[in-house]
DOFIZA-990896 format. One record per residue: residue number from 1; x, y, z of N, C-alpha, C in turn. Coordinates in steps of 0.05 Angstrom, whole numbers, plus 32768, in hexadecimal, padded with zeros to 4 digits. Layout:
BEGIN
i,n.east,n.north,n.up,ca.east,ca.north,ca.up,c.east,c.north,c.up
NUM,X,Y,Z,X,Y,Z,X,Y,Z
...
This chain:
BEGIN
i,n.east,n.north,n.up,ca.east,ca.north,ca.up,c.east,c.north,c.up
1,7B87,8AB7,8E1B,7B7A,8AC5,8E30,7B8D,8AC5,8E49
2,7B90,8ADC,8E55,7BA1,8ADE,8E6C,7B91,8AD6,8E85
3,7B9F,8ACB,8E98,7B92,8AC4,8EB1,7BA2,8AD0,8EC8
4,7B94,8ADC,8EDA,7BA3,8AE8,8EF1,7BB5,8AFF,8EE7
5,7BCE,8AFD,8EF0,7BE1,8B12,8EEA,7BF1,8B0B,8ED1
6,7BEE,8AF3,8EC6,7BFE,8AEB,8EAF,7BF3,8AF8,8E95
7,7C06,8AFF,8E84,7BFF,8B0B,8E6A,7BF9,8AF4,8E56
8,7BEB,8AFC,8E41,7BE7,8AE9,8E2B,7C02,8ADF,8E21
9,7C04,8AC4,8E1D,7C1C,8AB8,8E13,7C32,8AB4,8E27
10,7C2C,8AB9,8E41,7C40,8AB6,8E56,7C4A,8A99,8E58
11,7C39,8A86,8E55,7C41,8A6A,8E58,7C53,8A63,8E41
12,7C4C,8A6B,8E28,7C5D,8A65,8E11,7C78,8A72,8E14
13,7C78,8A8B,8E1E,7C92,8A99,8E22,7CA3,8A8B,8E36
14,7C97,8A80,8E4C,7CA6,8A72,8E60,7CB1,8A58,8E55
15,7CA1,8A4A,8E45,7CAB,8A31,8E38,7CC3,8A37,8E26
16,7CC0,8A4C,8E15,7CD6,8A54,8E03,7CEF,8A5C,8E12
17,7CEC,8A6A,8E28,7D03,8A72,8E39,7D10,8A59,8E44
18,7D01,8A45,8E4D,7D0C,8A2D,8E57,7D1C,8A1E,8E42
19,7D11,8A1D,8E2A,7D1F,8A10,8E14,7D39,8A1F,8E0D
20,7D38,8A39,8E0C,7D50,8A49,8E06,7D65,8A45,8E1C
21,7D5D,8A44,8E35,7D70,8A40,8E4B,7D7E,8A25,8E48
22,7D6F,8A10,8E41,7D7A,89F5,8E3F,7D8D,89F4,8E27
23,7D86,8A01,8E11,7D98,8A02,8DFA,7DB2,8A10,8E01
24,7DB0,8A26,8E0F,7DC8,8A35,8E18,7DD9,8A24,8E2B
25,7DCD,8A15,8E3D,7DDC,8A03,8E4F,7DEB,89EE,8E40
26,7DDE,89E2,8E2D,7DEB,89CD,8E1D,7E02,89D8,8E0D
27,7DFE,89EF,8E01,7E14,89FC,8DF1,7E2C,8A03,8E02
28,7E27,8A0B,8E1B,7E3D,8A11,8E2D,7E4E,89F9,8E34
29,7E41,89E1,8E34,7E4F,89C8,8E3A,7E60,89BE,8E23
30,7E5A,89C7,8E0A,7E69,89BE,8DF3,7E86,89C7,8DF6
31,7E98,89B5,8DF0,7EB4,89BB,8DF1,7EBC,89CC,8DDA
32,7ED0,89DC,8DDD,7EDA,89ED,8DC8,7EF8,89F0,8DCB
33,7F05,89FA,8DB7,7F22,89FE,8DB8,7F31,89E6,8DB0
34,7F49,89E4,8DBB,7F5C,89CF,8DB4,7F57,89B6,8DC5
35,7F58,899F,8DB9,7F54,8986,8DC7,7F6D,897F,8DD8
36,7F68,8971,8DEE,7F7F,8968,8DFE,7F89,894D,8DF2
37,7FA3,8948,8DF5,7FAE,892F,8DEC,7FAA,8919,8E00
38,7FA7,8920,8E1A,7FA3,890D,8E2F,7F8A,8915,8E3E
39,7F7B,8900,8E48,7F62,8904,8E56,7F68,8914,8E70
40,7F57,8927,8E75,7F5B,8938,8E8D,7F53,8929,8EA6
41,7F44,8913,8EA4,7F3C,8903,8EBB,7F50,88ED,8EC2
42,7F56,88DC,8EAE,7F66,88C4,8EB4,7F83,88C6,8EA8
43,7F88,88D9,8E97,7FA3,88DC,8E8B,7FA9,88CA,8E74
44,7F96,88BA,8E6B,7F9A,88A8,8E54,7F9B,88B9,8E3B
45,7FAA,88B0,8E26,7FAA,88BF,8E0D,7F8E,88BF,8DFF
46,7F88,88D6,8DF4,7F6F,88D8,8DE4,7F76,88D4,8DC7
47,7F6A,88C0,8DBA,7F71,88BA,8D9E,7F6D,88D2,8D8C
48,7F7E,88D3,8D78,7F7E,88E9,8D65,7F63,88EB,8D57
49,7F57,88D4,8D50,7F3D,88D5,8D42,7F28,88E2,8D54
50,7F28,88DD,8D6D,7F15,88EA,8D7F,7F1A,8908,8D81
51,7F33,8910,8D83,7F3A,892C,8D85,7F32,893B,8D6C
52,7F34,892E,8D55,7F2C,893B,8D3B,7F0E,893C,8D39
53,7F00,8927,8D42,7EE3,8926,8D40,7ED5,8939,8D54
54,7EE1,893D,8D6B,7ED5,894D,8D80,7EE8,8964,8D88
55,7EE9,897A,8D79,7EFB,898F,8D81,7EF6,8998,8D9E
56,7F0C,899B,8DAD,7F0A,89A4,8DC8,7F05,898E,8DDC
57,7F07,8975,8DD3,7F02,895E,8DE5,7F17,895E,8DFB
58,7F0D,8957,8E14,7F1F,8958,8E2B,7F20,893D,8E3A
59,7F0D,892A,8E32,7F0C,8910,8E3F,7F0E,88FA,8E2B
60,7F19,88E3,8E35,7F19,88CB,8E24,7EFD,88C0,8E23
61,7EF8,88AD,8E12,7EDD,88A2,8E0E,7ED2,8897,8E28
62,7EE1,8888,8E37,7ED8,887B,8E50,7ED0,8890,8E65
63,7EE1,88A4,8E68,7EDB,88BA,8E7B,7EC3,88CA,8E72
64,7EC1,88CF,8E58,7EAA,88DE,8E4E,7E90,88CF,8E53
65,7E90,88B4,8E4F,7E79,88A4,8E55,7E70,88A7,8E72
66,7E83,88A6,8E84,7E7D,88AA,8EA1,7E72,88C5,8EA6
67,7E7E,88DA,8E9A,7E74,88F5,8E9E,7E58,88F8,8E93
68,7E52,88EC,8E7C,7E37,88EE,8E71,7E23,88DF,8E83
69,7E2C,88C8,8E8E,7E1B,88B9,8EA0,7E14,88CA,8EB9
70,7E27,88D8,8EC3,7E22,88E9,8EDA,7E0F,8900,8ED4
71,7E11,890B,8EBC,7DFF,8920,8EB3,7DE3,8917,8EB0
72,7DDF,88FE,8EA7,7DC4,88F3,8EA3,7DB7,88EC,8EBD
73,7DC6,88E7,8ED2,7DBA,88DF,8EEC,7DAC,88F6,8EF9
74,7DB3,890F,8EF2,7DA6,8926,8EFE,7D91,8930,8EEA
75,7D78,892E,8EF1,7D63,8937,8EE0,7D50,8948,8EF0
76,7D49,895F,8EE4,7D36,8971,8EF1,7D1A,896D,8EE6
77,7D16,895B,8ED4,7CFD,8958,8EC6,7CF1,893D,8ECB
78,7CD6,893C,8ECB,7CC8,8923,8ECE,7CC8,8915,8EB3
79,7CD6,88FF,8EB0,7CD8,88F1,8E97,7CC5,88D9,8E96
80,7CB6,88D4,8EAB,7CA6,88BC,8EAC,7C8A,88C1,8EA1
81,7C83,88D9,8E9C,7C6A,88E1,8E8F,7C51,88D7,8E9E
82,7C53,88D7,8EB8,7C3B,88CF,8EC8,7C36,88E5,8EDC
83,7C1D,88EB,8EE0,7C16,88FF,8EF4,7C1C,88F6,8F10
84,7C1B,88DC,8F16,7C20,88D4,8F31,7C3D,88D9,8F39
85,7C50,88D8,8F26,7C6C,88DE,8F2C,7C70,88FC,8F31
86,7C5E,890D,8F27,7C60,8929,8F2C,7C56,8931,8F47
87,7C45,8920,8F53,7C39,8926,8F6D,7C4B,891E,8F84
88,7C60,890F,8F7F,7C72,8906,8F95,7C84,891C,8F9E
């Protein structure tokens, strides 16, 4: 049942669009192409096994861990599952 100006299924369509946007964002972050032999951040050599396992890798393990930590610190979503945190 539609309410107000929204069409039937508008909420589901918005949810699906949000999911599709997030999938596209993650795919854009995936590395591609040829791997670097040296880390683009610190200049340390990237082991051959890592380059073969992750095509297009640009960072050594340590720098990648730091980059991932930075990505996790920015969250647009309420992960605490409590309504009180949504009201702040």
